[in-house]
TIRO-2110 file (N, C-alpha, C; in Angstrom, 1 decimal):
// TIRO-2110
39.8, -42.9, -5.3, N, 1, A
41.1, -42.8, -5.9, CA, 1, A
41.0, -43.3, -7.4, C, 1, A
41.6, -42.5, -8.3, N, 2, A
41.6, -42.9, -9.7, CA, 2, A
42.9, -43.7, -10.1, C, 2, A
42.7, -44.5, -11.1, N, 3, A
43.9, -45.2, -11.6, CA, 3, A
44.7, -44.2, -12.5, C, 3, A
45.9, -44.5, -12.8, N, 4, A
46.7, -43.7, -13.7, CA, 4, A
46.1, -43.6, -15.1, C, 4, A
45.5, -44.7, -15.7, N, 5, A
44.8, -44.6, -17.0, CA, 5, A
43.6, -43.7, -16.9, C, 5, A
42.9, -43.7, -15.8, N, 6, A
41.7, -42.9, -15.7, CA, 6, A
42.1, -41.4, -15.7, C, 6, A
43.2, -41.1, -14.9, N, 7, A
43.7, -39.7, -14.9, CA, 7, A
44.2, -39.3, -16.3, C, 7, A
44.9, -40.1, -17.0, N, 8, A
45.4, -39.7, -18.3, CA, 8, A
44.2, -39.5, -19.3, C, 8, A
43.2, -40.4, -19.2, N, 9, A
42.0, -40.3, -20.0, CA, 9, A
41.3, -39.0, -19.7, C, 9, A
41.1, -38.7, -18.5, N, 10, A
40.3, -37.5, -18.1, CA, 10, A
41.1, -36.2, -18.5, C, 10, A
42.4, -36.3, -18.6, N, 11, A
43.2, -35.1, -18.9, CA, 11, A
43.1, -34.7, -20.4, C, 11, A
42.8, -35.6, -21.3, N, 12, A
42.8, -35.4, -22.7, CA, 12, A
41.6, -34.5, -23.1, C, 12, A
41.8, -33.4, -23.8, N, 13, A
40.7, -32.6, -24.2, CA, 13, A
40.5, -32.7, -25.7, C, 13, A
41.5, -33.2, -26.5, N, 14, A
41.3, -33.4, -27.9, CA, 14, A
42.3, -34.5, -28.4, C, 14, A
41.9, -35.2, -29.4, N, 15, A
42.7, -36.2, -30.0, CA, 15, A
43.1, -35.7, -31.4, C, 15, A
44.3, -35.8, -31.8, N, 16, A
44.8, -35.4, -33.1, CA, 16, A
45.1, -36.7, -33.9, C, 16, A
44.5, -36.7, -35.1, N, 17, A
44.7, -37.9, -36.0, CA, 17, A
45.5, -37.4, -37.2, C, 17, A
46.7, -37.9, -37.3, N, 18, A
47.5, -37.5, -38.4, CA, 18, A
47.4, -38.5, -39.6, C, 18, A
47.0, -38.0, -40.8, N, 19, A
46.8, -38.9, -41.9, CA, 19, A
47.6, -38.3, -43.1, C, 19, A
48.2, -39.3, -43.9, N, 20, A
48.9, -39.0, -45.1, CA, 20, A
47.8, -39.1, -46.2, C, 20, A
47.5, -38.0, -46.9, N, 21, A
46.3, -37.9, -47.7, CA, 21, A
46.4, -39.0, -48.8, C, 21, A
47.6, -39.4, -49.2, N, 22, A
47.8, -40.5, -50.2, CA, 22, A
47.3, -41.8, -49.7, C, 22, A
47.3, -42.1, -48.4, N, 23, A
46.8, -43.4, -47.9, CA, 23, A
45.4, -43.4, -47.5, C, 23, A
44.6, -42.3, -47.7, N, 24, A
43.3, -42.2, -47.2, CA, 24, A
42.3, -42.7, -48.4, C, 24, A
41.5, -43.6, -48.1, N, 25, A
40.5, -44.0, -49.1, CA, 25, A
39.2, -44.2, -48.4, C, 25, A
38.1, -44.5, -49.1, N, 26, A
36.8, -44.7, -48.6, CA, 26, A
36.7, -45.7, -47.5, C, 26, A
37.4, -46.8, -47.6, N, 27, A
37.4, -47.8, -46.7, CA, 27, A
37.9, -47.4, -45.3, C, 27, A
39.0, -46.6, -45.4, N, 28, A
39.7, -46.1, -44.2, CA, 28, A
38.7, -45.1, -43.5, C, 28, A
38.2, -44.2, -44.3, N, 29, A
37.3, -43.2, -43.8, CA, 29, A
36.0, -43.8, -43.1, C, 29, A
35.5, -44.8, -43.7, N, 30, A
34.4, -45.5, -43.3, CA, 30, A
34.6, -46.2, -41.9, C, 30, A
35.7, -46.8, -41.8, N, 31, A
36.2, -47.5, -40.5, CA, 31, A
36.4, -46.4, -39.4, C, 31, A
37.1, -45.4, -39.8, N, 32, A
37.4, -44.3, -38.9, CA, 32, A
36.0, -43.7, -38.3, C, 32, A
35.2, -43.5, -39.2, N, 33, A
33.8, -42.9, -38.8, CA, 33, A
33.1, -43.8, -37.8, C, 33, A
33.1, -45.1, -38.1, N, 34, A
32.5, -46.1, -37.2, CA, 34, A
33.1, -46.1, -35.9, C, 34, A
34.4, -46.1, -35.8, N, 35, A
35.1, -46.0, -34.5, CA, 35, A
34.7, -44.8, -33.7, C, 35, A
34.7, -43.6, -34.4, N, 36, A
34.4, -42.4, -33.7, CA, 36, A
33.0, -42.5, -33.2, C, 36, A
32.0, -42.9, -34.0, N, 37, A
30.7, -43.0, -33.6, CA, 37, A
30.4, -44.0, -32.5, C, 37, A
31.2, -45.0, -32.4, N, 38, A
31.1, -46.0, -31.3, CA, 38, A
31.7, -45.4, -30.0, C, 38, A
32.3, -44.3, -30.0, N, 39, A
33.0, -43.8, -28.8, CA, 39, A
32.6, -42.3, -28.5, C, 39, A
31.3, -42.0, -28.6, N, 40, A
30.8, -40.7, -28.4, CA, 40, A
31.2, -40.1, -27.1, C, 40, A
31.5, -38.8, -27.0, N, 41, A
32.0, -38.2, -25.7, CA, 41, A
32.1, -36.7, -25.9, C, 41, A
33.0, -36.1, -25.1, N, 42, A
33.0, -34.7, -25.1, CA, 42, A
34.4, -34.1, -25.7, C, 42, A
35.3, -35.0, -26.0, N, 43, A
36.7, -34.6, -26.5, CA, 43, A
36.7, -34.4, -28.0, C, 43, A
37.2, -33.3, -28.4, N, 44, A
37.3, -32.9, -29.8, CA, 44, A
38.2, -33.8, -30.6, C, 44, A
37.9, -34.0, -31.9, N, 45, A
38.7, -34.7, -32.8, CA, 45, A
39.3, -33.7, -33.9, C, 45, A
40.6, -33.7, -34.1, N, 46, A
41.2, -32.8, -35.0, CA, 46, A
42.0, -33.7, -36.0, C, 46, A
41.8, -33.6, -37.3, N, 47, A
42.5, -34.2, -38.3, CA, 47, A
43.7, -33.4, -38.8, C, 47, A
44.8, -34.0, -39.0, N, 48, A
45.9, -33.3, -39.6, CA, 48, A
46.2, -34.1, -40.9, C, 48, A
46.0, -33.5, -42.1, N, 49, A
46.2, -34.1, -43.4, CA, 49, A
47.5, -33.6, -44.0, C, 49, A
48.4, -34.6, -44.3, N, 50, A
49.6, -34.3, -44.9, CA, 50, A
49.5, -34.5, -46.5, C, 50, A
49.7, -33.5, -47.2, N, 51, A
49.5, -33.5, -48.7, CA, 51, A
50.8, -33.8, -49.3, C, 51, A
50.7, -34.1, -50.6, N, 52, A
51.9, -34.5, -51.4, CA, 52, A
53.0, -33.6, -51.4, C, 52, A
52.7, -32.3, -51.4, N, 53, A
53.7, -31.3, -51.5, CA, 53, A
54.3, -30.8, -50.2, C, 53, A
53.9, -31.7, -49.1, N, 54, A
54.5, -31.4, -47.8, CA, 54, A
53.6, -30.4, -47.0, C, 54, A
52.6, -29.9, -47.6, N, 55, A
51.7, -28.9, -46.8, CA, 55, A
50.8, -29.8, -45.9, C, 55, A
50.5, -29.2, -44.7, N, 56, A
49.6, -29.9, -43.8, CA, 56, A
48.3, -29.0, -43.7, C, 56, A
47.1, -29.7, -43.7, N, 57, A
45.9, -29.0, -43.4, CA, 57, A
45.3, -29.6, -42.2, C, 57, A
44.8, -28.7, -41.3, N, 58, A
44.1, -29.1, -40.0, CA, 58, A
42.6, -29.0, -40.2, C, 58, A
41.9, -30.0, -39.8, N, 59, A
40.5, -30.0, -39.9, CA, 59, A
39.9, -30.4, -38.6, C, 59, A
39.1, -29.6, -37.9, N, 60, A
38.4, -29.9, -36.7, CA, 60, A
37.2, -30.6, -37.1, C, 60, A
37.0, -31.8, -36.6, N, 61, A
35.7, -32.6, -36.9, CA, 61, A
34.5, -31.9, -36.2, C, 61, A
33.4, -32.1, -36.8, N, 62, A
32.1, -31.5, -36.2, CA, 62, A
31.9, -32.1, -34.8, C, 62, A
31.3, -31.3, -33.9, N, 63, A
31.1, -31.8, -32.5, CA, 63, A
30.4, -33.0, -32.4, C, 63, A
29.5, -33.4, -33.4, N, 64, A
28.8, -34.7, -33.4, CA, 64, A
29.8, -35.8, -33.4, C, 64, A
31.1, -35.6, -33.7, N, 65, A
32.1, -36.6, -33.7, CA, 65, A
33.0, -36.6, -32.5, C, 65, A
32.7, -35.8, -31.5, N, 66, A
33.4, -35.7, -30.3, CA, 66, A
33.4, -37.1, -29.7, C, 66, A
34.5, -37.5, -29.0, N, 67, A
34.7, -38.8, -28.5, CA, 67, A
35.0, -38.9, -27.0, C, 67, A
34.9, -40.1, -26.5, N, 68, A
35.4, -40.4, -25.1, CA, 68, A
36.6, -41.2, -25.3, C, 68, A
37.8, -40.7, -24.8, N, 69, A
39.0, -41.4, -25.0, CA, 69, A
39.1, -42.6, -24.0, C, 69, A
39.4, -43.7, -24.6, N, 70, A
39.6, -44.9, -23.8, CA, 70, A
40.7, -45.8, -24.4, C, 70, A
41.2, -46.7, -23.6, N, 71, A
42.2, -47.6, -24.2, CA, 71, A
41.7, -48.4, -25.4, C, 71, A
40.4, -48.8, -25.4, N, 72, A
39.9, -49.5, -26.6, CA, 72, A
39.8, -48.6, -27.8, C, 72, A
39.4, -47.3, -27.6, N, 73, A
39.4, -46.4, -28.8, CA, 73, A
40.9, -46.2, -29.4, C, 73, A
41.8, -46.1, -28.5, N, 74, A
43.2, -45.9, -29.0, CA, 74, A
43.7, -47.2, -29.7, C, 74, A
43.3, -48.4, -29.1, N, 75, A
43.7, -49.6, -29.8, CA, 75, A
43.0, -49.7, -31.1, C, 75, A
41.8, -49.3, -31.3, N, 76, A
41.1, -49.4, -32.5, CA, 76, A
41.7, -48.5, -33.6, C, 76, A
42.0, -47.2, -33.2, N, 77, A
42.6, -46.2, -34.0, CA, 77, A
44.0, -46.6, -34.4, C, 77, A
44.7, -47.1, -33.5, N, 78, A
46.1, -47.6, -33.8, CA, 78, A
46.1, -48.8, -34.8, C, 78, A
45.1, -49.6, -34.8, N, 79, A
45.0, -50.7, -35.6, CA, 79, A
44.8, -50.2, -37.1, C, 79, A
44.1, -49.1, -37.3, N, 80, A
43.9, -48.7, -38.7, CA, 80, A
44.8, -47.6, -39.2, C, 80, A
45.4, -46.8, -38.3, N, 81, A
46.2, -45.7, -38.7, CA, 81, A
47.6, -45.7, -38.2, C, 81, A
47.8, -46.5, -37.2, N, 82, A
49.2, -46.6, -36.6, CA, 82, A
49.3, -45.8, -35.4, C, 82, A
50.2, -46.2, -34.5, N, 83, A
50.4, -45.5, -33.2, CA, 83, A
50.9, -44.1, -33.4, C, 83, A
51.8, -43.9, -34.3, N, 84, A
52.5, -42.7, -34.5, CA, 84, A
51.6, -41.6, -35.1, C, 84, A
50.4, -42.0, -35.5, N, 85, A
49.4, -41.1, -36.1, CA, 85, A
48.4, -40.5, -35.1, C, 85, A
48.7, -40.8, -33.8, N, 86, A
47.7, -40.2, -32.8, CA, 86, A
48.5, -39.4, -31.8, C, 86, A
48.0, -38.2, -31.5, N, 87, A
48.5, -37.3, -30.5, CA, 87, A
47.3, -36.7, -29.7, C, 87, A
47.7, -36.0, -28.6, N, 88, A
46.7, -35.5, -27.7, CA, 88, A
46.9, -34.1, -27.3, C, 88, A
45.8, -33.4, -27.0, N, 89, A
45.9, -32.1, -26.3, CA, 89, A
45.5, -32.4, -24.9, C, 89, A
46.2, -31.9, -24.0, N, 90, A
45.9, -32.1, -22.6, CA, 90, A
45.2, -30.9, -22.0, C, 90, A
44.1, -31.1, -21.3, N, 91, A
43.3, -29.9, -20.7, CA, 91, A
41.9, -30.5, -20.4, C, 91, A
41.0, -29.6, -20.1, N, 92, A
39.6, -30.1, -19.8, CA, 92, A
38.9, -30.3, -21.0, C, 92, A
38.0, -31.3, -21.1, N, 93, A
37.1, -31.5, -22.2, CA, 93, A
35.9, -30.6, -22.0, C, 93, A
END
């Protein structure tokens, strides 16, 4: 029998990270890269960048940055980019 958190984790096929381009700097990117590298897995990472003029750009990260979704990963991401900046695609990894 699986716990509810395990079922939710297993259902996620991609994580979407929404970033405002104005707030992105080398420090944030370095910390984000470290978090992703520490959580290797099979779920895709997709960045959504909001630009000054309101346009959004979607960038799929290279498969070498695929992650394993966990509560610790979400906590780490939330710490640096905020809870509202993370969303998910549900399906098989």
